N, C-alpha and C positions, 0 to 999 in steps of 0.2 A: 504493500500500500504506500509506503514511504516513497519508493521509486516512482510509482505511478503519479503521486502528488508532485514530486520534483519535475517529472517530465511535463506535466501540465503547466507548471510555473514557467519552465523554459520555453514551452510552445507559445505561451502568451507573450513572453518577452521577445521571442523571435519575430512574432507578427508585428510588434511595435517597432522593432529594428527594421523590418522590411518596409514599414510605412515611412520611416525616416529616410531610408535609401531611395524609396520611390519618389519622395518629395525632392530629393537631390538629383534625380535622374540616373542613379546608379543601377546596374543590373546585377543579379545574383542568382545562384542556383538554390531553389527551395528545398532541395534534397541534401543540403549540407548537414553534417553532424558535428557534434562537439559543442564547446562553450563559446564559440565565436561565429559571427556571420561575416563572410568576406564578400565584397561587392566591387564590381569594376566600374570605373568612372566613365561617363559618356565621352564620346569622341570630341564633343564641344568643349570639354575641359582639357586644355593643353598642359596645364601645370596642376597636377592633383594635389601636391603638397601645398601650393599657394591657395588653391580653392578651399582646402580643408582649414587653412589658416583664416580665410575669410569667414568660414562658418564659425570658427572658434571666436573670432573677434566680433562678428555681427550677431550671432545667435547665442553665443556663450555655450556652445556645445562642442565638446572635444570628441573627434572621431579619429582613430589611429590611422595614420597614413601607412600603406603597405610597404613602402620602400624601406622602412626600418627593419624589415624582416628579410631583406635581400632584394636583388635586382628583379626577380620574378614578381615582386609585389608592387612595382612602380606605378602601375595603372589602377591599383586597388586601394581599398580602405577596409578597416576591420572594426567591428563593434562587439563588445562582450555581452554575453547573456547573464553575467553576474551582477548587473546593475538592476536595482529595484524597479518594479513596474512604474511606480509613481515618478521616478526620475526619468525613465524613458518616455513616459507620457508628456512630462514637462519639456523634455528635449524635442519631441515631435512638435509641440505647440510653438516652441521658440524657432525651430527651423521654418515652420509655416509662416510665422510673422516676419522672419528675416527675408524669406523669399518674396513676400508681398511688398516689403519695404524697398527691395532692390528694383522693382519694376518701374 
């Protein structure tokens, strides 16, 4: 039962992270496993690190740039499922507000 409950918590968090990445235009594989969601930056983002810095300064949401994990991660970002749902919900709201303000 404990494992089933944990899996449900992580499934909810995964959906919130997918929503954040959807807002940013990143793509990801919904069949990923583990405690992280990896997502690829859209082609319109030439500098992934710079874009994620803009998200951090504008939305106050830190998303880990993939380059720090090696050259294969350069076009990617990573979010952890270890963050509480409430914080992920707040991050999603901040990203949405930031996107609207950029228009």
